[in-house]
C-alpha positions, 0 to 999 in steps of 0.5 A: 139829954140835958145838963143844968150843971156839971156831972163831974168835979171842977177840974175834970173833963167830961166827954161823950164817947161813941162808936159803931160796932167795932169802929174806933171811938169818937169823943166830944168834950162837953162844956157845961154852960150854966144856962144848960147844955143839950146832947142829942143822939140818934141812929139810922141805917144807911146804905153803907151800914149803921150810922150814929149822929151826935149833936151838942148845943146850948139850951140858951138861944142867945148862947147858941147864936154866940156859938153859931158866930164862932163858925163865921155866921151872922156877918152883919152882927148878932145884934140884928137877930130878934130876941138876942140879949147881947154878948156882954150879959154872957161874959161872967168868967167866974160863973160861967167860963164856958160861955165866957170863952164862947163870947171871946171866940165870937169877938175874935171871929168877928174881928172885935176887941176882946174883953180886958179880963182875957189879958189880965193875970189868970182869973179862972183858977178853977178852970185851969185845965181848959186849953181854949182859954189859954188860946184866948189868952195868947190872942189877947196878949198879942191884941193888946201889944202896942208894937211887935216884940220878941217878948210878946211872941214868947208870951204868946207861944208859951200860952199856946204851948200850955193849951197844947199840953192841956189836951184837945180843945172844946170848940172848933174856932179855937183850932182855927185860932191856934193855926193862925197864931202859930203861923203868924209867929213862925213867919214873922216873929223877930226872934229866930227861936220863936219862929223855930218853936212855932213851926214845931208846935204847928207840926204837932197841932197839925198831926193832932188835927188829923183825927178830928171833925167839926161838930158844929161849934165843937170838935169830935176826936177820933181816938186810937187804940184797940182797947177803945174799940170794945166800948170799954174805956180804960179805968186808969184814965176814965170814970164812967158816969153813964153808959148805954147801947144804941140800936135802930129802934131804941137807946138803952142808958145805964148809969 
């Protein structure tokens, strides 16, 4: 499946939910890059039973390189890869916030300076429900600080709390950055209150993280609850856009 635009109104999150027989549901959040998003599903029979695989990737080859770099790839720089068109061409927050977030995560993982837009008053009001963006905002606030201060620590902590309240992150690099920042605040903040709150936040994220696995540059999340094992998502919290069944020989999809 390829998506050239979002299939949901702005502000709503879209997930692919998968389960095998009566196992718990796994979900992956879909970031709708303006250049396109591809989701590939295939099935196989393994020694231990049926196996279902999902891969989510960017259609744009240059953006795919940026996403790979969030995993720590390309230590010598993506600019050495033939055909790469440069991260700066993909940083257009108003047009494509998902690609802009990927560019920001790539810069953080490479130890490079974030674009100044990440530290400005919030400029992505239409995408205010994305936890990953608030994590990058917290990182930018800390990176721009001329010297440590309890006020800066408090601002970072509040941004990370906001990210947690917005739900699970889309990108796996975001989870790593959250852990690093909360550990730093818990150990080295000059404010005892910030240190205490950061430890509590770190425990919450750690507990939440037990139900995830890395799916390339993204996260897959295991969802608990017997009501999800039936393959029917609760109507009070989900609107189903497309549904289907997978066997070893075919995939049946119904809208």
